C-alpha positions, 0 to 999 in steps of 0.5 A, spaced: 494 525 531 502 525 531 506 528 526 513 525 523 517 529 519 521 525 513 528 526 511 526 529 505 521 534 509 514 531 508 510 531 515 506 525 516 500 524 520 499 518 524 493 516 528 494 511 534 489 507 538 493 505 544 488 501 548 482 497 546 475 497 550 478 493 556 483 499 557 488 494 559 495 498 558 500 492 560 505 489 555 502 492 549 506 490 542 506 496 537 503 494 530 503 499 524 498 498 519 499 501 512 494 503 507 494 502 500 493 506 493 488 512 493 487 510 501 489 513 508 489 510 515 481 510 515 482 504 511 482 500 517 476 503 521 471 503 516 467 498 519 464 497 526 469 495 532 468 488 531 469 488 524 475 493 523 482 490 523 485 496 527 479 496 533 480 488 533 488 489 534 487 494 539 482 489 543 487 484 543 492 487 546 496 491 541 498 498 541 496 500 534 499 505 530 496 508 523 500 510 518 498 515 512 503 516 506 505 523 503 499 527 500 493 524 503 489 528 508 493 527 514 500 528 511 500 534 506 505 538 510 512 539 508 518 543 512 518 548 506 513 546 500 506 547 500 501 542 497 499 547 492 507 547 489 508 542 483 515 540 487 511 537 493 508 532 488 515 530 485 515 523 488 513 516 487 513 509 491 520 509 491 520 515 496 515 512 500 520 506 501 526 510 502 523 516 507 515 515 509 515 508 511 522 508 515 520 515 518 513 512 521 517 505 523 522 509 527 518 513 530 514 508 533 520 504 535 523 510 538 516 511 542 515 504 544 522 501 545 520 495 541 520 491 535 514 492 530 509 488 527 507 490 521 500 489 516 500 492 509 495 492 504 496 493 497 501 499 496 503 498 503 505 491 502 510 494 496 513 499 501 514 493 506 517 488 500 521 493 497 524 495 504 525 488 506 529 487 499 534 492 501 535 490 508 531 496 511 527 496 517 528 488 518 532 489 525 526 492 528 520 488 525 517 482 529 513 480 523 509 482 517 502 481 514 501 482 507 494 483 505 493 483 497 501 483 496 503 487 490 510 486 488 509 484 480 503 487 476 505 485 469 499 480 469 494 485 473 487 483 470 484 490 471 482 492 464 482 499 466 488 499 469 492 496 464 489 500 458 491 506 462 498 503 462 498 501 455 496 508 453 500 512 457 495 515 461 499 518 467 505 520 463 500 524 459 497 527 465 504 529 467 506 532 460 499 536 461 502 539 468 498 535 472 502 533 478 497 531 483 491 526 482 485 527 486 478 526 485 474 531 482 480 534 478 477 536 471 482 534 467 483 527 470 476 526 469 476 527 462 482 523 461 479 517 465 472 518 461 476 517 455 479 510 457 472 508 460 470 509 452 474 503 450 470 496 449 469 491 455 471 497 460 465 498 464 466 504 469 459 504 472 462 501 478 469 504 478 471 500 484 470 494 481 473 496 474 479 497 478 480 492 484 475 487 481 469 484 484 469 484 491 464 479 494 463 481 501 462 489 502 456 492 505 453 497 501 454 502 508 461 501 508 462 502 500 458 509 502 463 511 507 469 509 503 466 513 497 465 519 502 473 519 504 476 516 498 480 517 493 485 520 497 491 524 493 497 521 490 502 524 485 501 523 478 509 521 478 507 515 482 502 513 477 507 513 472 511 508 476 506 503 477 504 504 470 511 502 468 511 496 473 504 494 469 508 494 462 515 492 464 513 486 469 518 487 474 520 491 480 524 497 479 526 504 481 522 509 477 525 510 470 526 517 467 525 514 460 532 517 458 539 513 459 543 519 461 537 521 466 537 514 469 545 515 469 545 521 473 540 518 478 542 511 479 549 511 476 547 506 470 542 507 464 537 503 467 533 503 473 536 498 479 531 492 480 528 491 487 530 484 488 525 480 492 530 474 493 534 478 498 528 479 503 531 475 509 529 468 509 528 468 517 523 474 517 516 471 519 511 473 513 503 472 512 501 473 505 494 473 503 491 474 496 484 472 493 482 469 486 478 475 484 483 480 485 484 485 479 490 488 482 494 483 486 493 477 481 494 470 482 500 469 477 503 475 480 503 473 487 506 466 485 512 470 482 513 473 488 512 466 492 517 463 487 522 469 489 521 466 496 522 459 495 528 459 500 524 462 505 524 458 512 518 454 511 516 455 519 516 463 517 512 463 511 504 463 512 500 463 505 493 464 505 489 464 498 481 466 498 477 463 492 472 469 492 475 475 495 478 481 491 482 487 493 478 491 498 475 485 501 481 484 505 480 490 509 473 492 509 469 485 507 464 484 513 466 477 514 474 479 514 474 478 521 473 470 520 476 469 514 482 473 514 483 477 521 483 470 525 488 467 521 492 473 521 492 474 529 494 467 530 500 468 525 502 474 530 501 470 536 506 465 533 513 465 537 
């Protein structure tokens, strides 16, 4: 593992798979894989080497780098703060866009001297889309594959997530002094239990309640996932995502007070991330599924509407009928369904 320090002092761990089973080190292009919410780099290696995207890419000649956002098991360091300090957790995905993703990107670029390929899942797609909309990282990106793209969340059908947002669950946690969200925390568990009491919310399968009915994941993979996840995130990050669910837009964190927003942004409302400003010539691969309870079909269509002027030969869109949110990264058949088309996209000149 290598460590990368962000400009605001967070120390991130990155794993690397520099060669595949052929052990051929020649002409390997760097590719950065970025995980989703409550996950970390293990996302890409839960299955066998023939089924996990990180290993498949390494075996196909790529120099694979695995990113870990702040707060996850590999990225809990800081130049001056302890992860036990409440101040350590004062961030949202805005900071992942501004600091974490650029730090990892630039480290890989500096180490390899090459532009990067990028693959993001869930929150990892939001980080990239927001960065690209602000013209960040574009000049060192060859292409980007976005699995279950998250830009808009206003139509996310997950009843648990929508109920939590509607009743300001994350805001309540923050007001109670809870700054880190991690599995097993007693106060978090009690609040989650209260949401699970609502009609039609079935928490007996918490993964399905949040992400939707994943079709094609082996029980052994689910066991491995539950042994490793969920990883920690900040309560403030959940507040920010809840704002997106309620407001239906892609904006910076709303402090809930005009004067405080003015102090941070110079205006009374948080600035929007404008998806129409994503450069029209950056090659994009978007893959989404009918049964996804977070990356909803309607919300993905809103994103595609923003990309309507994208160069046609630079945009590949894949729609999968029976896939849900986690199928894209840990389904047993993801290689043939998602990764083979993704690989073909990466090889396109």
